[in-house]
SERONU-109409 format. One record per residue (C-alpha): residue number from 1; chain; x negated, y, z negated. Coordinates in steps of 0.1 Angstrom, whole numbers, plus 5000, padded with zeros to 4 digits. Layout:
<nodes>
- NUM_A_X_Y_Z
...
</nodes>
This chain:
<nodes>
- 1_A_4999_4998_5000
- 2_A_4987_5035_5007
- 3_A_4999_5062_4981
- 4_A_5015_5092_4993
- 5_A_5005_5124_4971
- 6_A_5023_5129_4938
- 7_A_5036_5161_4952
- 8_A_5054_5149_4980
- 9_A_5070_5117_4963
- 10_A_5086_5144_4939
- 11_A_5101_5164_4962
- 12_A_5113_5139_4987
- 13_A_5129_5115_4963
- 14_A_5144_5140_4943
- 15_A_5131_5131_4909
- 16_A_5152_5160_4895
- 17_A_5183_5177_4900
- 18_A_5181_5206_4924
- 19_A_5201_5234_4936
- 20_A_5217_5228_4973
- 21_A_5211_5261_4992
- 22_A_5239_5280_4977
- 23_A_5265_5252_4975
- 24_A_5290_5269_5001
- 25_A_5312_5244_4992
- 26_A_5317_5252_4956
- 27_A_5311_5290_4959
- 28_A_5334_5303_4990
- 29_A_5369_5293_4986
- 30_A_5397_5310_4970
- 31_A_5399_5281_4945
- 32_A_5364_5282_4935
- 33_A_5374_5297_4902
- 34_A_5344_5305_4879
- 35_A_5320_5287_4905
- 36_A_5322_5315_4929
- 37_A_5307_5341_4907
- 38_A_5271_5327_4913
- 39_A_5275_5339_4948
- 40_A_5291_5373_4940
- 41_A_5303_5380_4906
- 42_A_5336_5401_4919
- 43_A_5344_5368_4942
- 44_A_5371_5358_4919
- 45_A_5390_5389_4929
- 46_A_5413_5367_4952
- 47_A_5412_5336_4928
- 48_A_5451_5323_4920
- 49_A_5440_5310_4889
- 50_A_5450_5322_4853
- 51_A_5421_5301_4840
- 52_A_5397_5280_4853
- 53_A_5369_5256_4832
- 54_A_5338_5239_4853
- 55_A_5330_5208_4830
- 56_A_5298_5201_4847
- 57_A_5283_5210_4884
- 58_A_5248_5194_4893
- 59_A_5229_5194_4928
- 60_A_5201_5189_4952
- 61_A_5180_5208_4975
- 62_A_5147_5207_4987
- 63_A_5133_5217_5021
- 64_A_5094_5224_5032
- 65_A_5078_5229_5064
- 66_A_5045_5212_5059
- 67_A_5060_5178_5071
- 68_A_5087_5154_5069
- 69_A_5093_5115_5072
- 70_A_5099_5103_5108
- 71_A_5131_5087_5119
- 72_A_5143_5081_5082
- 73_A_5173_5087_5061
- 74_A_5170_5091_5024
- 75_A_5186_5057_5023
- 76_A_5155_5045_5039
- 77_A_5132_5065_5020
- 78_A_5147_5051_4985
- 79_A_5146_5016_4998
- 80_A_5114_5018_5011
- 81_A_5095_5019_4979
- 82_A_5060_5005_4987
- 83_A_5063_5007_5024
- 84_A_5054_5046_5025
- 85_A_5025_5057_5043
- 86_A_5009_5085_5057
- 87_A_5007_5094_5094
- 88_A_4971_5095_5091
- 89_A_4966_5063_5073
- 90_A_4963_5044_5105
- 91_A_4946_5059_5141
- 92_A_4976_5044_5160
- 93_A_5015_5042_5151
- 94_A_5013_5006_5163
- 95_A_4990_4999_5134
- 96_A_5020_5004_5108
- 97_A_5038_4972_5093
- 98_A_5070_4969_5104
- 99_A_5097_4987_5087
- 100_A_5070_5012_5073
- 101_A_5083_5047_5066
- 102_A_5057_5074_5077
- 103_A_5052_5109_5064
- 104_A_5037_5133_5089
- 105_A_5024_5166_5086
- 106_A_5042_5190_5109
- 107_A_5026_5206_5139
- 108_A_4998_5236_5140
- 109_A_5008_5270_5142
- 110_A_5033_5283_5122
- 111_A_5032_5298_5087
- 112_A_5045_5273_5061
- 113_A_5068_5274_5031
- 114_A_5080_5249_5006
- 115_A_5112_5252_4982
- 116_A_5129_5234_4953
- 117_A_5152_5249_4932
- 118_A_5173_5238_4904
- 119_A_5206_5245_4886
- 120_A_5229_5223_4863
- 121_A_5260_5245_4853
- 122_A_5271_5232_4822
- 123_A_5306_5247_4804
- 124_A_5318_5276_4822
- 125_A_5353_5294_4821
- 126_A_5373_5320_4835
- 127_A_5403_5341_4824
- 128_A_5419_5361_4847
- 129_A_5445_5388_4843
- 130_A_5461_5418_4863
- 131_A_5434_5440_4862
- 132_A_5403_5423_4844
- 133_A_5387_5391_4846
- 134_A_5363_5373_4821
- 135_A_5340_5347_4823
- 136_A_5312_5326_4804
- 137_A_5289_5304_4814
- 138_A_5257_5282_4808
- 139_A_5230_5271_4832
- 140_A_5200_5253_4834
- 141_A_5177_5259_4864
- 142_A_5143_5253_4878
- 143_A_5129_5269_4912
- 144_A_5097_5262_4930
- 145_A_5093_5283_4957
- 146_A_5064_5295_4983
- 147_A_5076_5312_5016
- 148_A_5052_5325_5044
- 149_A_5022_5305_5032
- 150_A_4994_5308_5059
- 151_A_4996_5282_5087
- 152_A_4958_5271_5083
- 153_A_4968_5258_5049
- 154_A_4989_5230_5069
- 155_A_4972_5198_5073
- 156_A_4967_5197_5111
- 157_A_4959_5233_5111
- 158_A_4930_5230_5086
- 159_A_4919_5199_5105
- 160_A_4914_5217_5136
- 161_A_4890_5245_5120
- 162_A_4854_5232_5132
- 163_A_4827_5237_5107
- 164_A_4810_5272_5112
- 165_A_4846_5286_5124
- 166_A_4860_5312_5100
- 167_A_4900_5320_5093
- 168_A_4918_5345_5076
- 169_A_4942_5340_5046
- 170_A_4968_5369_5040
- 171_A_4982_5376_5006
- 172_A_5005_5351_4998
- 173_A_5018_5333_4967
- 174_A_5037_5304_4950
- 175_A_5053_5301_4918
- 176_A_5078_5278_4897
- 177_A_5097_5283_4865
- 178_A_5123_5264_4843
- 179_A_5148_5283_4822
- 180_A_5181_5285_4810
- 181_A_5211_5314_4811
- 182_A_5239_5323_4787
- 183_A_5261_5343_4810
- 184_A_5287_5369_4805
- 185_A_5311_5377_4837
- 186_A_5332_5406_4841
- 187_A_5352_5419_4867
- 188_A_5376_5450_4874
- 189_A_5400_5449_4899
- 190_A_5421_5480_4916
- 191_A_5441_5485_4942
- 192_A_5435_5508_4970
- 193_A_5453_5526_4999
- 194_A_5446_5494_5020
- 195_A_5440_5465_5001
- 196_A_5420_5455_4968
- 197_A_5389_5459_4952
- 198_A_5366_5445_4926
- 199_A_5336_5453_4909
- 200_A_5320_5424_4888
- 201_A_5286_5417_4870
- 202_A_5268_5386_4851
- 203_A_5248_5396_4819
- 204_A_5222_5370_4814
- 205_A_5203_5359_4784
- 206_A_5175_5340_4799
- 207_A_5153_5315_4778
- 208_A_5121_5302_4798
- 209_A_5105_5270_4792
- 210_A_5079_5259_4818
- 211_A_5066_5280_4845
- 212_A_5033_5287_4869
- 213_A_5022_5310_4895
- 214_A_4994_5312_4921
- 215_A_4987_5341_4940
- 216_A_4962_5355_4966
- 217_A_4959_5389_4963
- 218_A_4938_5403_4990
- 219_A_4931_5392_5027
- 220_A_4904_5364_5023
- 221_A_4881_5360_5051
- 222_A_4868_5322_5049
- 223_A_4842_5302_5068
- 224_A_4845_5264_5068
- 225_A_4809_5246_5064
- 226_A_4801_5214_5064
- 227_A_4816_5186_5040
- 228_A_4843_5211_5039
- 229_A_4824_5238_5017
- 230_A_4838_5271_5023
- 231_A_4821_5304_5021
- 232_A_4844_5332_5010
- 233_A_4827_5361_5031
- 234_A_4843_5394_5015
- 235_A_4851_5375_4978
- 236_A_4884_5367_4965
- 237_A_4911_5381_4942
- 238_A_4933_5349_4928
- 239_A_4956_5348_4900
- 240_A_4971_5321_4887
- 241_A_4991_5312_4853
- 242_A_5007_5285_4837
- 243_A_5025_5273_4805
- 244_A_5002_5248_4789
- 245_A_5027_5230_4769
- 246_A_5034_5207_4800
- 247_A_4997_5209_4812
- 248_A_4983_5197_4779
- 249_A_5012_5167_4775
- 250_A_5013_5135_4791
- 251_A_5050_5142_4800
- 252_A_5070_5174_4807
- 253_A_5080_5189_4772
- 254_A_5104_5216_4781
- 255_A_5104_5241_4749
- 256_A_5109_5279_4746
- 257_A_5080_5298_4758
- 258_A_5098_5331_4767
- 259_A_5123_5350_4768
- 260_A_5142_5377_4791
- 261_A_5173_5396_4807
- 262_A_5190_5391_4841
- 263_A_5221_5400_4857
- 264_A_5239_5401_4890
- 265_A_5262_5428_4907
- 266_A_5288_5426_4931
- 267_A_5315_5441_4948
- 268_A_5343_5426_4967
- 269_A_5368_5439_4993
- 270_A_5402_5422_5004
- 271_A_5426_5433_5027
- 272_A_5463_5435_5018
- 273_A_5473_5406_5041
- 274_A_5443_5383_5030
- 275_A_5461_5363_5005
- 276_A_5491_5357_5030
- 277_A_5462_5339_5056
- 278_A_5458_5365_5081
- 279_A_5434_5392_5069
- 280_A_5397_5397_5056
- 281_A_5374_5396_5023
- 282_A_5344_5413_5025
- 283_A_5315_5410_4998
- 284_A_5281_5424_4989
- 285_A_5260_5416_4958
- 286_A_5225_5414_4945
- 287_A_5217_5383_4928
- 288_A_5192_5373_4899
- 289_A_5177_5408_4889
- 290_A_5156_5403_4859
- 291_A_5123_5387_4845
- 292_A_5112_5366_4816
- 293_A_5083_5372_4796
- 294_A_5061_5342_4788
- 295_A_5041_5346_4757
- 296_A_5038_5312_4739
- 297_A_5020_5283_4751
- 298_A_5006_5306_4781
- 299_A_4974_5311_4799
- 300_A_4970_5338_4826
- 301_A_4940_5334_4848
- 302_A_4923_5355_4875
- 303_A_4893_5350_4898
- 304_A_4877_5383_4908
- 305_A_4846_5381_4927
- 306_A_4835_5413_4947
- 307_A_4811_5395_4969
- 308_A_4805_5368_4991
- 309_A_4801_5330_4976
- 310_A_4802_5294_4982
- 311_A_4829_5269_4967
- 312_A_4821_5232_4974
- 313_A_4852_5209_4964
- 314_A_4828_5180_4959
- 315_A_4819_5194_4926
- 316_A_4852_5186_4916
- 317_A_4856_5149_4925
- 318_A_4851_5136_4892
- 319_A_4881_5159_4877
- 320_A_4904_5136_4853
- 321_A_4933_5160_4846
- 322_A_4943_5196_4849
- 323_A_4925_5211_4819
- 324_A_4892_5192_4831
- 325_A_4893_5209_4867
- 326_A_4902_5240_4853
- 327_A_4869_5240_4829
- 328_A_4848_5226_4862
- 329_A_4861_5254_4885
- 330_A_4851_5278_4859
- 331_A_4816_5266_4857
- 332_A_4813_5261_4896
- 333_A_4822_5297_4903
- 334_A_4806_5315_4869
- 335_A_4785_5291_4851
- 336_A_4810_5295_4820
- 337_A_4839_5275_4813
- 338_A_4864_5304_4803
- 339_A_4853_5331_4825
- 340_A_4888_5329_4846
- 341_A_4910_5336_4815
- 342_A_4923_5373_4811
- 343_A_4954_5367_4785
- 344_A_4980_5349_4769
- 345_A_5010_5363_4783
- 346_A_5028_5370_4819
- 347_A_5059_5378_4835
- 348_A_5080_5359_4861
- 349_A_5108_5375_4878
- 350_A_5141_5357_4887
- 351_A_5150_5347_4926
- 352_A_5162_5381_4935
- 353_A_5181_5381_4968
- 354_A_5207_5405_4985
- 355_A_5238_5384_4996
- 356_A_5267_5396_5021
- 357_A_5298_5376_5026
- 358_A_5327_5378_5049
- 359_A_5357_5352_5045
- 360_A_5382_5359_5075
- 361_A_5418_5340_5073
- 362_A_5425_5329_5104
- 363_A_5459_5317_5094
- 364_A_5474_5301_5063
- 365_A_5452_5276_5046
- 366_A_5424_5280_5077
- 367_A_5391_5304_5072
- 368_A_5358_5310_5086
- 369_A_5331_5322_5059
- 370_A_5299_5340_5069
- 371_A_5275_5342_5041
- 372_A_5239_5357_5040
- 373_A_5213_5355_5016
- 374_A_5181_5374_5019
- 375_A_5153_5373_4993
- 376_A_5140_5404_4979
- 377_A_5103_5401_4962
- 378_A_5105_5419_4931
- 379_A_5080_5420_4903
- 380_A_5041_5412_4905
- 381_A_5050_5374_4899
- 382_A_5084_5355_4912
- 383_A_5100_5327_4921
- 384_A_5112_5334_4958
- 385_A_5147_5320_4970
- 386_A_5150_5310_5005
- 387_A_5165_5330_5030
- 388_A_5202_5313_5045
- 389_A_5229_5323_5072
- 390_A_5258_5303_5072
- 391_A_5287_5300_5089
- 392_A_5318_5277_5071
- 393_A_5351_5269_5085
- 394_A_5373_5255_5060
- 395_A_5409_5239_5051
- 396_A_5419_5250_5017
- 397_A_5450_5243_4999
- 398_A_5458_5240_4963
- 399_A_5451_5203_4960
- 400_A_5426_5197_4988
- 401_A_5400_5215_5005
- 402_A_5375_5206_5032
- 403_A_5339_5224_5047
- 404_A_5319_5222_5075
- 405_A_5291_5245_5068
- 406_A_5266_5253_5097
- 407_A_5236_5268_5082
- 408_A_5201_5284_5092
- 409_A_5175_5281_5063
- 410_A_5145_5304_5065
- 411_A_5151_5312_5099
- 412_A_5138_5278_5108
- 413_A_5159_5248_5101
- 414_A_5196_5242_5119
- 415_A_5218_5222_5096
- 416_A_5254_5207_5097
- 417_A_5270_5194_5062
- 418_A_5303_5189_5047
- 419_A_5317_5193_5017
- 420_A_5355_5184_5003
- 421_A_5375_5193_4971
- 422_A_5400_5165_4960
- 423_A_5420_5186_4932
- 424_A_5394_5188_4903
- 425_A_5362_5171_4919
- 426_A_5341_5184_4945
- 427_A_5316_5167_4965
- 428_A_5292_5183_4992
- 429_A_5261_5187_5011
- 430_A_5245_5213_5036
- 431_A_5224_5189_5054
- 432_A_5244_5157_5061
- 433_A_5221_5144_5088
- 434_A_5195_5136_5061
- 435_A_5220_5108_5047
- 436_A_5221_5090_5084
- 437_A_5187_5097_5096
- 438_A_5167_5127_5113
- 439_A_5136_5126_5137
- 440_A_5118_5144_5109
- 441_A_5130_5145_5071
- 442_A_5118_5175_5058
- 443_A_5144_5180_5032
- 444_A_5177_5173_5015
- 445_A_5207_5182_4996
- 446_A_5239_5174_4976
- 447_A_5259_5186_4947
- 448_A_5291_5178_4927
- 449_A_5313_5196_4906
- 450_A_5343_5185_4878
- 451_A_5367_5210_4868
- 452_A_5399_5216_4855
- 453_A_5422_5244_4860
- 454_A_5463_5252_4859
- 455_A_5488_5234_4880
- 456_A_5511_5268_4883
- 457_A_5493_5292_4904
- 458_A_5490_5330_4897
- 459_A_5501_5337_4933
- 460_A_5538_5346_4939
- 461_A_5562_5314_4939
- 462_A_5532_5292_4925
- 463_A_5518_5284_4956
- 464_A_5525_5277_4992
- 465_A_5526_5310_5011
- 466_A_5507_5333_4988
- 467_A_5521_5364_4988
- 468_A_5508_5396_4968
- 469_A_5492_5385_4934
- 470_A_5514_5383_4901
- 471_A_5512_5416_4880
- 472_A_5514_5394_4849
- 473_A_5502_5360_4840
- 474_A_5518_5340_4812
- 475_A_5498_5314_4794
</nodes>
């Protein structure tokens, strides 16, 4: 058996629960209730529910452009177990064992990205009144993201660099963080001359558990030498940090290492005939503004060298663990064991994004939703959200809804998904092809939710043709 690098196994086998892009089948319909506020805190302007309770929702999402599994589905990958190989294991494809699952690196030439994001929403509820809506929610989230990573860091790109040839690395970064949120949602609703408008926000208390970041601050000019040693022609300014509570333990040990405040803000407009199945709903939101300060079990490091130097990775071949590698790196660069250490605190910003939503009612029960998610890097160190544009036709009714999201992730990967809600249970994916087989399986996602809400709706006549929202709710 050939061993796949640990990172590839973790990312592609889904060893943890992760966040399915934006979970469009759970966020966009009028019956989404409290789950809709994570796309726009004013999204529940048109909710027909007097109250809504999310019991638990989970999901999984991963994508990358470094490489993928050839002609494989998630089922094939899970069942392969011992028969997983790198494309570089053999000089010819014919030499792979029958039934082998092969991971191949992406073609040279493009900048790279890698993203894994996690959310588990626990107990959450919404209370809906004539002019106001209130909600309370709990989330556990973990995000790892690196976007616009220099192409030369891809396997084939770097292999094509000949000894003695130089290349450039523009500033880039990758960061990851695990944290929990205790949040309060508020929505103010008002009638205007040509429809209804809502202004909402989510205020979140954040507890940070684990984090890391790696950031190149300058344009690096590097020459590849024999035996893969590297000459940094103009020095380097590279910052990195991590929480040591997991680095120094044999297993991940989640504990509170920091805290912070975050918030989302949103605006939603619905035309007068939208709830009758013929109008439009428009939304604008800015999500995940805020940061967490890590000040416990935290190390902040920096490699700042203002003159040319040579780095030989062969000097790190005998590294036994991360801590040993850090010590040897210091000795290699500075003939000391602690020179890179610059402090015991750092901040990590949330995955801030601008989101635009448009929901067009074609006729009663039939809608088309357009959602744009554009990341906004804020702060020196930040976990980054992936960019997304999606068109989602859907059929929605009180007891059943069906979705067909068509999305482009990071302006590269076109994906088709599906989702269905049966009463209080929602199941969905935005990459259904990953379950049936793809030429290059670079990622996957799924999500599920269980919730409860009232049988009697707040819309006129309690359902059917919705009419104007009721002015007073009865509990």
